[in-house]
N, C-alpha and C positions, 0 to 999 in steps of 0.2 A: 504494500500500500504506500502511496506517495507520502502520507503523513506519518509513517512509522518513525522516521528520524526525529521529527518535531515532537511527537508524543513522548518518545523515549527521553528526549532532552528535558522536556517539562517534568517528566516523572523523576528524573535524576535531581533536578533543582529542588523539587519538593522534598524528596527523601533526604537530601543533604542538609537543607535548611531546617527541617522539622524533625530530624532524627533525634531521639532522646540523648544520644552521646554528644551531639553538637550543641543542643540546648543546654545540657548540663555544663559543658565546657564554657559556654558563654556566660552562664550564671555565675560560675566561679571567677571568671575574668572580671566581671563587673561588680563582684562582691555581693550579688544578690543572694547567693547561697554560700554559707560558710560551714554549715553542718546539716545533716539530713533531718528532715522533718516531715510532717504529714502533707504539707503543701509543697510538692515537688516543683521545680522550675517548669517542667512540661505541663503540669496541671495548671499552674499560674498562667502560662501562655495561653492555654485553651480557654481558661476562664475570662481572660481579658480580650480574647480575639474571636473565638468561634462559637460562643454560647449566646448568640442573639443579643448582643449589646447589653449584657446584664449589668456590668459594673457601673454604667452611667445612669441607670434607671432603677435598679433594684436596691433594696436596703441591704445592709450588711447581714442582717438575719436571713433574708432571702438568698443571698449569695452563699452563705455558709451552708444552708440547706441544699441548695442546688449542687454545691461542691460535694456534699456527702452522698447524694444519689448518683452522681457521675463517677465518683472514685471509691464508693463503699467505705468511707471513713468519715469522721467528724472533725470539725474545727470550730472554735468559738469565734464570735464576730469580732471580739477584741484581737484575737490572734490573727485573723484575716486582715483587719484594719492596719495592723503593724506592718504587714507585708507590702502595703502600698506606700513606698518610700522612694527617695531619689535613686537608690540602687536598682529598684524595680524598673523605674523609668529608663535608666541606662541600659538595662538588660533588654527591654522591649525595643528600644531604639536601635540597638546593635543587631537584633534579629531583622528589623526592617531594613537597615542598611545592607545587610548581607543579601537579602532578597533583591533589593534594588540593584546591587552590583551584578547580579546574575541575569538581568533582563536580556542582555545581549546573547546569552546562551540559547534563548528560546524564541526571540523575536525574529521576524522575517518580513521582507518588503512586500507590501500589498501588490504594488505594481509600479514599475519605473515611470517617472514623470518625464516628459520631454524637456522641461526647463529646470526642474528642481530635484535634487537628490534627497532633500529632507524638507518637510513642512513643519516648522517649529511654532507652536502656539503657546503663548504665555498668558496666564491670567491667575487670579487669586479668588478664593472664597473665604468668607469670614462669618463668624457668628458670636453672639453675645454670651457672656457667662453669668451664672446666677449669683455669684458672690465676688468679692473684691480680691482677686488673685494678684499679688504684688507684681508679678512678672508679665501681666497681660492688661495694661491700661488700654482702653478703647476710645472710640469717638464719643460715645455717651455711656459712661460706666466702664465696664471691663469686657474685653473680647479677645478672640484669637483669630489669626489670619494664617491660612496655608497657601503658599505660593506653589505654582506648578508650571513647568514647561513640558509640553507633551508633543511628541513627534507623531504626526498623524499616519504616515505611510507604514511604519512598523509598530506603532502603538506603544512606544517606549516612553517612560517618564524620565526625561533628561535631567530635570532639576526639581528639587522641592525644598521648601524651608517652612518652619513653623515659627511664628513670631507674634508679638503683640498686634492687636488690630490696628493700632495707630501708626504702625511702621509704613513708610512710603513704599509704593510699588517700584519706584525707581531704584531702590536698593537692590531688588531682585534683578532688575535689568542690568545693573552694574556687575552683579555677581557672575553673570554668564558671559560678560565681555571676555574675549580671548578664546571662546569655544566655537565661535562662528567660522564657517568655511565657505568658500565659493560653492555655489550650488544650493546653499541653504535658503529657504524662504521663511522669513519671520513675519508672523501676523500678530500685531499688537493693538491694544486699545488705548484710550486716552490716558489712563493712569501711569503708563510707562513712557509717556512722551517727554523727551529731554533732547535739546539740540546737541549737547555734547555727546550723549550716548549715540544718537543717530549718526553723527559724523564719524564716530569710531566704527560703527557697523558698516558704513559705506566704504571705509578703508579696507575692510576684509573682503569686499566684493560679494558679500552675502546680499540677498535681496530682502527688502523690507516693504511691507504695506502697513500703514498705520493711520488711524484717525488723528486729528489735531484738536487741541483745546479751542474753545469758541473765540478767545481773544486774539488768536494768531492772525498776523497780517501777512499779506502776500504782495510781492513787488515784481514788476517788469522793468527791465532796463539794465544799466551797468553803472559802475562808479564814475566813469567819464561822462556819460550822457545824462545821469540822474535817474531817479527811480519814480515809477508811477504805480500807485497802489491799485491792486486788483481786488474787487469786491464780489466774490462769487454769489453772495446772497442777492445782490442787485442784478447781476448778469442772468441769474436763473429765475428772477421774479416772475416773468411772464411766460416761462417755459412750462410744459406739461410734465406730469409725473413720469419719471423714468428717463427724461432727457438729460444728456451729459455734456459737459464742457471739459475738454482736455487742454490745459494751459501750457503743457509741455514743461520743460525744466526752467523753473523760475526761483526767485529768492523767497525763502520761507522764514518768517521771523523778523525782528527789528535790528538791534545792534549786532555787531560782528560776533560777539560772544554767544549770542542766543539765536543765531541764524545759520542757514545752510541752503544749498541749492538742491532742489529735488523736483521731480515731476508732480504736478498738482492736478487732480481730477475731481470735479465737483458734479454732483447729480441731484436733481430735484426728486424728492421722495414722492411716492404715490400717496393717495389719501389713506390707504390702509397702513402703509409703512409709517406715516406720520402718527396715526392713532396708536400703533404699537409702541412707538418711541415715547409718546406722551404718557402712556400707561406705565412704561418701565421707569421713566424719570420720576413720576409721581410716587411709585412704590419705593424708590430709593430715598426720596425726600421724607417719606413717612417713617422710614427706618433710621432717619437721622444722618444719612450719607450725603456728602457733598456731590453735586453734579457739575460736570465741566461743559455742559452744552447750554449755550445761551439761547434765549427765546427767539432772537432774531435769526438765528441759524438753525432753528429746530425743524425747518421744512426742507433742509438740504443735508447732504452728507459729503464731506470733503475727505478725500484720501490722499496721502502723500506717499510716494514710492521712488525708488531708484531704478525700477524696471523700465526699459525703453519702450516706446510705442511699437518699434519693430518686433520686439519679443512678445508684447502683450498689448492688445488694443484696449481702449478705454472701456468698452462694453464688456470685456472679459475680466476686467480688474475687480469689479464688484462681486460677481459670483465667486471668484477665488477668495475674496475676503470673507465671504459667508462661512468658509470652513472654520473660521475662528469660533463659531458657535458650537463646534464639536466638543470643545473643552467645557462649555456650559452644560452640555449633556452629561459629561462626566461628573461635574459638580452636583447636578441634579440627582444622580445616583448616590452620591456621598450622603446627601441629606434625606432623600426619600427612601432609599433601600438600606443604607448602612446607619442612618440616624446619627451621624457624627456630631450633629449640633444639638442633640437631645441630652442635656446634662442637668441633673438635679444638684442641689447643694451638697458639696463634699470637699474634702481637703484637696489642695492643689496637686499633690503627688498622685492621688487616686484619679483625678481628672486627666493628668498627663498619661497615666497608664491606659485609660480609656482612649485617649487621642492616638497614641502610638499603636495600641492594639487594633484600633479600627483602621488605621493606615496600613497595617500589615494585611488585614482582611481585604481592604480596597485594592492594594497593589496585586495581591495574589489573584483576586477575582478578575482584575483588568488584564493581567498576563494571560489567563485562561481565555478570557473573552476575545482578546485580539487574535489569539491563535484560532479561535472559532470563526472569527471574521475572515481570516485567511482561508480556512477550510471551506467555508461556504462559497467564497469567491472562486477558489481554485478548482474544487471538486464539483460544485453544484451551480457555478456561474450565477450566484445569488448575492444580493447586497444584504449584509447583516444589520440588524438594529443593535447598536452597541448597548443601549439601555437593557434590552431583553437578554442579550448574551451575558452581560455582567450579572443580571439577576439570576440567570441559569447557573452561572459559575458560582455565585455566592451560596446558592442552595447546596452545592456539593462539598463545601469546604470542610465541614465537620467530618463527613465521611472520608474525605481525602486524607485528612490528618490522622484519623483512626487507622486508615489503610497503611500508613507508613510503618506501623508496628508489624503488620502482616508480611510486608515485603513488596518488592518492586512490581511484581506482576499485578497485584491488587491495585496499586496506585495507577498503573498504566490502564487497567480496565476502567477505573473510575474516570480517567481523563477521556477515554473513548466515549463513555456515556455522556460526558459533558458536551462533546462535539456532536453527538447524535441528537441530544436534546436541543442543542442550538439549531441544528438542521430542521428539526420539527417545529420548534417554538420561537426561533430567534431571527426570522427573516424580517426585513424592513417592509412596512406597508407603504407603498408609493401612492401618494395622493395626487389627484389631477392638478396640473399646473403648479406642482411643487417640485423644485429642483433639489435632488438629493446630492450628497457628496460625490457619489460615483458619477452623476451627470456632470458636475462641475469639472471633475478630473478626466472625463472622457473614458471611464472604465465601463466596459460593456457588461451587461447582466441580463438575465431572463426576466 
């Protein structure tokens, strides 16, 4: 079978990462285990990761009871509470890092793109916390932010960070400077906009498509001839929804420190697109988030890029930028399926155990789901729903980890079942007049 090699690779990664010997070794290295007790490192990992988000929503009494039924022994709630400490957080974080480092062993390119070798999408998700954790100050109260850079063609998580909610997105954009290569396409939203960062990206010959803040000014001309300001909101005022103006390569920004030369393309939004944007902005404001879209430019969308017209026409630029929403689908699964944002009042160390335990669950589910996506495309010429495939993979995790004790053949069998369930239940439903990611990339499917 074509996928035997990929399935065996995934089986090996799971067995190596979640084997009791490796888990115990990691527990000793991080200081989480210093002597044997009822709550083994393996049991603690399962409790934090694969038992339906228990530690963030259940009481200590419920958790102690659940543990006793799972492992046929008892533990007091005080004893369990003591195990949620900084060493436990380090233990779970190291397991997550080990799994993240092995993504390259199981990922495979969906299909080669004619222009780009990688499509790198960066965004962040955040949520409020129920009490004042000193390390997580937020916009209003306290909150946590998880940054993610996701490569669409092979489904790999290239970068992640956990920080306070108030930390700027630009810090994450700076963190990944130096990792960009010619052939990369970077899709960014407003929060990552920085003239200095964009200039550094352009030097690497990586391609970038980004929105710009509402106050950004655009200029035609040169230093010798002088500059004439371009006003897309006025130029598009009498245009119909969907019409586009390509200004070519012009000056973006004001003074030399905060400006650069890039191709600027502006489009008038349709009535439906305008309504969706208004609803999204209103929701953000209700949550206390700042919005970088001014009202006067709310009926247009301006994109800035270094991709030439010869390589990509203006009308093709906007569909390509819609791939950025794929990371929003991932974040939707984080909250609706994995409930990463459902946190009751608890001490900070226990919350962080929930956070990293859930990230382990998310990463493993995503690795399996992206392999299912490749399986559906390669074997069945079908486009996968990443939401459905991630949900299918999530349902298998407890069985997969249990199978590690049995041996490699049982793990391999479970992965095959995940693939088959994705084939039956994980196909994307194509709506009329709706462009899917495969349509944007020109990938054929039935």
